[in-house]
C-alpha positions as CSV (number, residue, x, y, z in Angstrom):
1,X,12.8,-27.5,-44.8
2,X,10.5,-24.9,-43.2
3,X,8.5,-24.6,-46.4
4,X,8.2,-28.3,-46.7
5,X,6.7,-28.6,-43.2
6,X,4.1,-25.9,-44.1
7,X,3.2,-27.8,-47.3
8,X,2.8,-31.1,-45.4
9,X,0.6,-29.3,-42.7
10,X,-1.7,-27.8,-45.3
11,X,-1.9,-31.1,-47.2
12,X,-2.9,-32.9,-43.9
13,X,-5.6,-30.3,-43.1
14,X,-7.0,-30.5,-46.7
15,X,-7.1,-34.3,-46.6
16,X,-8.8,-34.3,-43.2
17,X,-11.4,-31.8,-44.4
18,X,-12.1,-34.0,-47.4
19,X,-12.5,-37.0,-45.1
20,X,-14.9,-35.3,-42.7
21,X,-16.8,-33.4,-45.4
22,X,-19.3,-30.9,-44.1
23,X,-18.6,-31.8,-40.5
24,X,-15.2,-30.1,-40.5
25,X,-14.9,-26.3,-40.3
26,X,-11.4,-25.0,-40.1
27,X,-11.0,-22.4,-37.3
28,X,-7.8,-20.3,-37.4
29,X,-6.0,-19.9,-34.1
30,X,-6.4,-16.3,-32.8
31,X,-3.4,-15.0,-30.8
32,X,-4.2,-12.2,-28.5
33,X,-1.7,-9.4,-28.6
34,X,-3.6,-6.5,-27.1
35,X,-2.4,-5.3,-23.7
36,X,-3.6,-6.6,-20.4
37,X,-4.8,-3.6,-18.5
38,X,-4.2,-3.1,-14.8
39,X,-5.3,-0.1,-12.8
40,X,-3.3,2.0,-10.3
41,X,-5.0,4.1,-7.6
42,X,-3.0,6.5,-5.5
43,X,-3.0,10.0,-4.0
44,X,-1.3,12.0,-6.8
45,X,-2.7,15.3,-5.4
46,X,-3.3,16.4,-1.9
47,X,-1.4,16.0,1.4
48,X,-0.3,12.4,0.7
49,X,0.8,13.1,-2.9
50,X,4.5,12.5,-2.0
51,X,3.6,8.9,-1.2
52,X,1.3,8.6,-4.3
53,X,4.0,9.8,-6.7
54,X,6.6,7.6,-5.2
55,X,4.5,4.5,-5.3
56,X,3.5,5.4,-8.9
57,X,7.2,5.3,-9.7
58,X,7.4,1.8,-8.2
59,X,4.5,0.7,-10.5
60,X,6.2,2.3,-13.5
61,X,9.4,0.4,-12.8
62,X,7.7,-2.9,-12.3
63,X,5.5,-2.5,-15.4
64,X,8.5,-1.7,-17.6
65,X,10.4,-4.7,-16.2
66,X,7.5,-7.1,-16.8
67,X,7.2,-5.9,-20.4
68,X,10.9,-6.2,-21.0
69,X,10.6,-9.8,-19.7
70,X,7.9,-10.6,-22.3
71,X,4.8,-9.3,-20.6
72,X,2.0,-11.4,-19.1
73,X,0.6,-14.4,-21.0
74,X,2.7,-13.3,-23.9
75,X,1.0,-9.9,-23.9
76,X,2.2,-6.5,-22.8
77,X,0.7,-4.9,-19.7
78,X,-0.7,-1.4,-19.7
79,X,-1.2,0.6,-16.5
80,X,-4.0,3.1,-16.2
81,X,-3.2,5.7,-13.4
82,X,-6.0,7.2,-11.4
83,X,-5.7,9.9,-8.7
84,X,-7.8,8.7,-5.7
85,X,-6.6,11.8,-3.8
86,X,-6.8,10.0,-0.4
87,X,-10.5,10.6,-0.6
88,X,-13.4,8.1,-0.4
89,X,-15.7,9.6,-3.0
90,X,-12.8,10.2,-5.5
91,X,-11.6,6.6,-5.0
92,X,-15.0,5.1,-5.6
93,X,-15.3,7.1,-8.9
94,X,-11.8,6.1,-9.9
95,X,-12.5,2.4,-9.2
96,X,-15.7,2.5,-11.3
97,X,-13.9,4.1,-14.2
98,X,-11.1,1.6,-14.1
99,X,-13.5,-1.3,-14.0
100,X,-16.3,-0.2,-16.3
101,X,-14.5,2.0,-18.8
102,X,-10.9,0.8,-18.8
103,X,-11.8,-2.8,-18.4
104,X,-8.9,-3.6,-16.0
105,X,-8.3,-7.1,-14.8
106,X,-6.9,-6.0,-11.5
107,X,-6.2,-2.9,-9.4
108,X,-3.2,-1.9,-7.4
109,X,-4.4,0.6,-4.7
110,X,-5.6,2.6,-3.1
111,X,-3.2,4.5,-0.9
112,X,-5.2,5.8,2.1
113,X,-7.4,3.3,4.0
114,X,-10.6,5.2,3.6
115,X,-10.0,5.4,-0.1
116,X,-9.4,1.6,-0.3
117,X,-12.5,0.9,1.8
118,X,-14.6,3.0,-0.7
119,X,-13.1,1.2,-3.7
120,X,-13.3,-2.3,-2.2
121,X,-17.1,-3.0,-2.6
122,X,-16.9,-1.9,-6.2
123,X,-14.0,-4.2,-7.0
124,X,-15.7,-7.0,-5.0
125,X,-19.0,-6.7,-6.9
126,X,-17.1,-6.8,-10.2
127,X,-14.9,-9.7,-9.1
128,X,-11.8,-7.6,-9.8
129,X,-8.8,-8.4,-7.5
130,X,-7.4,-5.3,-5.7
131,X,-4.1,-5.2,-3.8
132,X,-3.3,-2.2,-1.7
133,X,0.3,-1.2,-1.0
134,X,-0.3,1.0,2.0
135,X,-3.8,0.7,3.4
136,X,-3.5,-0.7,6.9
137,X,-6.9,0.0,8.6
138,X,-8.2,-3.1,10.5
139,X,-11.5,-2.8,8.6
140,X,-9.8,-3.9,5.4
141,X,-9.5,-7.4,6.8
142,X,-13.3,-7.8,6.2
143,X,-13.5,-5.7,3.0
144,X,-14.1,-8.7,0.7
145,X,-12.8,-11.9,-0.9
146,X,-11.1,-10.0,-3.7
147,X,-9.3,-7.4,-1.5
148,X,-5.7,-7.9,-0.5
149,X,-2.9,-5.8,0.9
150,X,0.9,-6.1,1.1
151,X,1.2,-4.1,4.4
152,X,0.2,-5.4,7.8
153,X,-3.0,-4.4,9.5
154,X,-2.8,-1.5,12.0
155,X,-3.8,-4.1,14.6
156,X,-0.1,-5.2,14.5
157,X,1.3,-1.7,14.3
158,X,-0.7,-0.6,17.3
159,X,0.3,-3.7,19.3
160,X,3.9,-3.0,18.4
161,X,3.5,0.7,19.5
162,X,1.9,-0.4,22.8
163,X,4.6,-2.9,23.6
164,X,7.4,-0.5,22.7
165,X,6.1,2.3,24.9
166,X,5.2,0.1,27.8
167,X,8.0,-2.5,27.8
168,X,10.9,-0.8,26.1
169,X,10.4,2.8,27.3
170,X,8.6,1.9,30.6
171,X,5.8,4.3,30.0
172,X,2.7,3.8,32.2
173,X,0.6,6.9,31.2
174,X,-0.2,7.7,27.5
175,X,-2.4,10.2,25.8
176,X,-3.7,9.7,22.2
177,X,-3.9,12.5,19.7
178,X,-5.5,11.2,16.5
179,X,-7.1,12.3,13.3
180,X,-10.7,11.2,12.5
181,X,-10.6,8.8,9.6
182,X,-10.6,5.0,9.1
183,X,-6.8,4.7,9.4
184,X,-6.4,6.7,12.6
185,X,-9.5,5.5,14.3
186,X,-8.7,1.8,13.6
187,X,-5.1,2.3,14.9
188,X,-6.4,4.1,18.0
189,X,-8.8,1.3,18.9
190,X,-6.2,-1.4,18.5
191,X,-3.8,0.6,20.7
192,X,-6.4,1.0,23.4
193,X,-6.9,-2.7,23.5
194,X,-3.2,-3.5,23.5
195,X,-1.7,-0.9,25.9
196,X,-1.2,-2.3,29.4
197,X,-0.8,1.1,31.2
198,X,-3.3,4.0,31.5
199,X,-4.6,6.0,28.6
200,X,-5.1,9.5,30.1
201,X,-7.0,11.1,27.3
202,X,-8.1,10.8,23.6
203,X,-8.3,13.9,21.5
204,X,-9.4,13.9,17.9
205,X,-9.0,16.3,15.1
206,X,-9.8,16.4,11.4
207,X,-7.2,15.1,8.9
208,X,-5.2,18.0,7.6
209,X,-6.1,20.3,10.5
210,X,-4.1,23.5,10.7
211,X,-4.5,24.2,14.4
212,X,-4.3,21.6,17.2
213,X,-3.6,23.9,20.2
214,X,-6.9,23.1,21.9
215,X,-6.3,19.4,21.7
216,X,-2.7,19.7,22.7
217,X,-3.6,21.7,25.8
218,X,-6.2,19.2,26.8
219,X,-3.7,16.4,26.4
220,X,-1.1,18.3,28.5
221,X,-3.6,18.7,31.3
222,X,-3.7,14.9,31.9
223,X,0.1,14.7,32.5
224,X,1.0,11.8,30.3
225,X,4.5,10.4,30.0
226,X,4.0,9.9,26.2
227,X,1.7,10.8,23.4
228,X,0.7,8.4,20.6
229,X,0.1,10.9,17.8
230,X,-1.8,9.5,14.8
231,X,-1.8,11.9,12.0
232,X,-1.2,12.6,8.3
233,X,1.6,15.0,7.1
234,X,-0.2,18.4,7.3
235,X,-1.7,17.8,10.8
236,X,1.5,16.1,12.0
237,X,3.7,19.1,11.1
238,X,1.2,21.5,12.7
239,X,0.9,19.3,15.8
240,X,4.6,18.9,16.4
241,X,5.3,22.6,15.9
242,X,2.6,23.6,18.3
243,X,3.7,21.0,20.9
244,X,7.2,22.6,20.7
245,X,5.7,26.1,21.0
246,X,3.8,25.1,24.1
247,X,6.8,23.4,25.7
248,X,5.2,20.0,25.4
249,X,8.0,18.2,23.5
250,X,10.4,18.7,26.4
251,X,7.9,17.0,28.8
252,X,6.8,13.8,27.0
253,X,7.9,11.2,24.5
254,X,6.1,11.3,21.2
255,X,5.5,8.3,19.0
256,X,3.9,8.4,15.6
257,X,2.7,5.8,13.0
258,X,3.9,4.8,9.5
259,X,2.2,7.8,7.9
260,X,5.2,9.8,9.2
261,X,7.5,7.8,6.9
262,X,8.3,10.7,4.6
263,X,11.2,13.1,4.5
264,X,8.7,15.9,3.6
265,X,7.6,16.1,7.3
266,X,11.1,16.2,8.7
267,X,12.3,18.7,6.1
268,X,9.5,21.0,7.3
269,X,10.3,20.5,11.0
270,X,14.1,20.1,11.0
271,X,15.8,19.9,14.4
272,X,12.6,21.2,16.1
273,X,11.4,17.6,16.0
274,X,14.5,16.1,17.6
275,X,13.5,13.2,19.9
276,X,10.2,12.5,18.2
277,X,9.8,8.8,17.1
278,X,7.8,7.0,14.6
279,X,7.3,3.5,13.2
280,X,7.3,2.1,9.7
281,X,7.1,-1.4,8.2
282,X,10.4,-3.3,8.5
283,X,11.3,-3.5,4.8
284,X,14.1,-5.9,3.8
285,X,17.5,-4.1,4.0
286,X,19.6,-5.6,1.3
287,X,21.6,-4.4,-1.8
288,X,19.1,-5.3,-4.5
289,X,19.2,-3.3,-7.7
290,X,15.8,-1.8,-6.9
291,X,17.1,1.3,-5.1
292,X,19.3,2.0,-8.1
293,X,16.7,1.3,-10.8
294,X,14.0,3.4,-9.2
295,X,16.1,6.6,-9.5
296,X,15.4,6.7,-13.2
297,X,11.7,7.2,-12.3
298,X,11.9,9.5,-9.2
299,X,14.4,11.6,-7.3
300,X,15.9,9.8,-4.3
301,X,14.6,12.3,-1.8
302,X,11.1,11.5,-2.8
303,X,11.3,7.7,-2.4
304,X,8.9,6.5,0.4
305,X,9.0,3.3,2.4
306,X,6.0,2.2,0.3
307,X,7.6,2.6,-3.1
308,X,9.0,-0.9,-3.0
309,X,5.7,-2.3,-1.7
310,X,3.8,-0.9,-4.6
311,X,6.4,-2.4,-6.9
312,X,6.0,-5.8,-5.2
313,X,2.2,-5.5,-5.4
314,X,2.2,-5.2,-9.2
315,X,4.8,-8.0,-9.5
316,X,2.5,-10.3,-7.4
317,X,-0.5,-9.4,-9.5
318,X,1.2,-10.1,-12.8
319,X,2.7,-13.4,-11.5
320,X,-0.8,-14.5,-10.4
321,X,-2.2,-13.8,-13.8
322,X,0.5,-15.8,-15.4
323,X,0.0,-18.7,-13.0
324,X,-3.8,-18.7,-13.4
325,X,-3.2,-18.6,-17.2
326,X,-6.0,-16.1,-17.8
327,X,-7.6,-12.9,-16.7
328,X,-10.6,-14.3,-14.9
329,X,-10.8,-12.5,-11.6
330,X,-11.9,-15.7,-9.7
331,X,-8.9,-17.6,-10.9
332,X,-6.5,-14.8,-10.2
333,X,-7.8,-14.5,-6.6
334,X,-7.5,-18.2,-6.1
335,X,-3.8,-17.9,-7.1
336,X,-3.3,-15.0,-4.8
337,X,-4.6,-16.9,-1.8
338,X,-2.1,-19.7,-2.6
339,X,0.8,-17.3,-2.6
340,X,3.5,-18.5,-0.2
341,X,6.6,-16.7,0.8
342,X,6.9,-14.6,-2.4
343,X,10.2,-12.8,-2.1
344,X,9.7,-9.2,-3.1
345,X,12.1,-6.3,-2.8
346,X,10.4,-5.0,0.4
347,X,9.3,-8.1,2.1
348,X,8.4,-11.8,1.9
349,X,4.6,-12.3,1.3
350,X,2.0,-14.8,2.0
351,X,-1.8,-14.0,2.3
352,X,-4.1,-15.4,4.9
353,X,-7.8,-16.2,4.4
354,X,-8.7,-12.5,4.6
355,X,-6.2,-11.3,2.0
356,X,-4.0,-9.9,4.8
357,X,-0.3,-10.3,4.5
358,X,1.0,-12.8,7.1
359,X,3.6,-11.5,9.6
360,X,4.5,-8.0,10.6
361,X,7.8,-6.3,11.6
362,X,8.3,-2.7,12.3
363,X,11.3,-0.3,12.6
364,X,11.4,2.5,15.2
365,X,13.1,5.7,14.0
366,X,13.9,8.8,15.9
367,X,14.6,12.3,14.7
368,X,18.1,13.3,15.5
369,X,19.6,16.6,14.2
370,X,16.5,16.9,12.0
371,X,16.9,13.5,10.3
372,X,15.2,10.1,10.9
373,X,17.6,7.6,12.5
374,X,16.9,3.9,13.0
375,X,17.0,3.1,16.7
376,X,15.2,-0.3,16.9
């Protein structure tokens, strides 16, 4: 029966060709089988590498699952991994390579806000959709039509911090200790606008600083009740150790941001950091298979709160390509803006007119006996 159908089909084509004569040219259907290429940008080296490697694992898991399910548009996906090193210049170079050499149809990344902000105009000019899985600086809201993120803006994080300190902990006087980059500066400015009490001082330092004694002593001199400490792992570990050495941790409450969501920091500090608090995005807490599946890609102690968000970002990108039925950036972006309550493993996602994820929830964790414990 199958051979008969083929014979009839060829006979029909031959007859039609004879009827139309020279006006008919048979064009065989070309089925595309080459991979659809998507880029990943993350800090695979440097002080934030623990997050970069964990989010890379999330991407690997998502890519394998997509391919096992039949790929995208009937084609496999291929991920090109680039180290953006939490550095603006490196990120810009990585974005140009992914777009101009690797011919990616989309990018998942970058990790640090200043890296994403450096890559954003390159992706925007090339009309390549970019979804960041961690970058939360307020400036990303205005980074471009093709720029999205699956984490809330630091405006929301800073507002949550301000409310928690003032309303829950009844703190009236706060000092700010912050690193000098897009992430920390944006968070600081949003906190200054949101906090209802008095900000006694603002002391800045370079990201990755190895000595914060001068800044800590200046902060201590203003007699705050709490310190909002915005830092990355290296300067955070240094700052908390030196606060303890100077007797500061016994005098004030210390609250940090989501960059503290790594066991690496608390392994370095142990019980020395007891009482210190930090925030992180309020990921869904359920018994999905994700936590089990990811172990094949990364050791459990290296999983970060953003591993699942990177996974979700790639899933959102591939779904949008499927829905738009092509790899045209404009069509993919239009589909992303129409995303409504996409249920990922970390959160439920919808994007607003700026590509920001709608809604924001945060957990508060406190270090107890050297380990982070959820307290709110």
